N, C-alpha and C positions, 0 to 999 in steps of 0.2 A: 544790790544797793537800791535804796529807795530815795529818789529825789524829793526833797521838800522845797516848798510846801506841797502838801497833797491837794489842797483846795486851791485852784488856780483860775480866778475869774479876771480876765483881761479888763483893765480900766482904760478910759480914754487918755489921750496924750496930755491933756491939761492936768488931770489928776496925777498922772505919773510924774510930770515935771514939778508939781507942787510938793510931792513927797521928796523928790531928789533935792529940791531947793531947801526944804526943811532940814534934811540930813546935812547938806553942805554948810548950812549956817548954824548948826547946833554946836554950842560950846559948853553946855552943861546939861545934866540930866535932872532938871528941877533942882531940888535942894539936896539930892543924893550925891552928886559928884560932878566932875568936870571932864573935859576932853583929855585923854592921855596923850602926852607929847613926848618928843624924843628925849627930853631931859628927865623923864619919869622912869627910864629903863631900870636904874638901880633899885628904886623903891618897889617897883612892880615885880622885879626878879625876886626880891626878898619874900614877898607874899607867895609867889608861885613856886619857889624852891621847896616849899613844904609839900611832900607827896600826898598828905591827907587832903590838901586843897586841890592840887593839880591832877593827881592820878585819875579821879573819877570823870574828869572833863575831857571829852574826846576831841574838842576843837582846839585845844592847846598844842603847842609844839611837843614833839615826842620827848625831847630833852630840854630841860629848863636851864638856861644860863643867860648871861648878859647879851650874847650875840643873838640867840634865838628870840629873846624878848624884844630886843631892838628891832629885829626883822618883823616881829608880830605887830609892834606899834606902827612901823612904817607901812606895813600892809594895810592896816586899818585907816591910816591917814590917806592912802591912795583910794581906798574904798569910799571914804568920806568925800573926796574930790569928785567921784563918780555918782555920789548920792546913793550908795549901796551898802554902807556900813559905818559903824562907830565903835570906838573903844573908849569907855568912860571909867574913871576911877574915883573912889572916895579916899580921902586922906584924914589922918588923925592930927591932933595938935602938934605932934612931933614931926609931921611930914611923912610918916609911914603910910603905905597904902593899906587900907582896912577892907576894901572890897573892889571888885572890878566888874564891869558890865560890858559884855560883848554882844553887839547888836548887828544882825544881818538883815538887810532890807531888800525886798524884791518890789521895787516901785511899780513895775508893769502889772503886778497883781494886787498891789496895796496890802502887802503882807510883810511881817517881820518876825524874827526870832530873837529872843533875849536869852543869853547865857551869862554865866558868871559865878562868883563865889564871894563869901565874906570870911574874914579872918576868924579863927577859932574863938578868940576872946569875945567876939560879938555874936556868936551863935547861941541858940537856945535862950535868947533874951527877947524874942519877938521881933527883932530888927530885920531878920530875913523876910518875914511875911509883910511887914510894913514897907520895907524897901521894894519888894516885888510889886506890891499894890501901887505904890507911887510910880514905879517905872512903867507899869502897864498903862496907867492913866496918862502919863507923859507921852507914851508911844501913840496912843489913840488921839490925844488932843493936840500935841505939838508936832509930831511927825505926820499924823493924819492917816495912818493905816486903818484898814477896815478889819483886819484879822491878825492875830498873833498866834504863831505856832510854837510849840515847845517839844523838846525831847528830853528823856532822861533814861539812864540805864535801868535794866529790869529790876535791879535790887535797890534802887534809890527811892526808898519809901518816903523819906522826908520831902523830896521835891514833888513826888506824886500827890502827897496829901496837901501840900501848899497849892498845887495847881487845881485840885478838886475844890478846895475852899474858895479859890479865886473865881470859880465858875467855868474853868476849862473843861471841855468835853473830850474824853478819851476816844481816839479814833481807831488805832491799830498798833501793831508791833511792826517796826521797820528795821532795816539794816542801815546804820549810819556809817558813812565813809570816814575813816581816820586820816588825818593829815599826812601821816607817814606811810599810808597804805594799809590795806585790810579793812575790816568792817566790825562794827559792834552792834549787837541787838539792842534796840531802844524802844521805849514806849513813846508814842506820838500823840500830842494833844493839840486842840485848837480852841481859841476864844474869839468870838465875833464881837465887833464893836457894840451892836445892839444888845447883846447878852450882858456885856460888861456894865452898861448904863441902866440895867433894869433895877 
């Protein structure tokens, strides 16, 4: 297994606490979405029950049902209290979840990772790229991290191309640990704040 992030530059306590406070106080992801709460279990379960959405994402529970998604949301709310993670969702006019954003934060290194997916009816419309760009800017500007790292499966060409367009630099192939045990080969990418703003 490869622990991420690979780049680990210790920051001072003040910077670390600023990041933790930003995570603790985050209630929305810019215009993209809002914090996922316990009453969002049903709507998020509907999105993630689709295996075409959930199967490629190694950070999701092995089985998708109301209990596992309730636990998933609770886990992220606890991470938010520690300043180490967020779960955000986008909803449509009917209240359905159209996308989710899973953010892991390592405040001590000023690094985060963004995962997630958008519903099929919103794919191939440019929304994924625009949403990712908006999220990356928000993470740098509002959370205050200096580096974003990303992983994707070896065959996930769509995400690899999106990351290349956004300016991410491919670093290596790693072994990602699965929540239920085991490992998945993954491609690993990084984007520095100074490269994003060029």
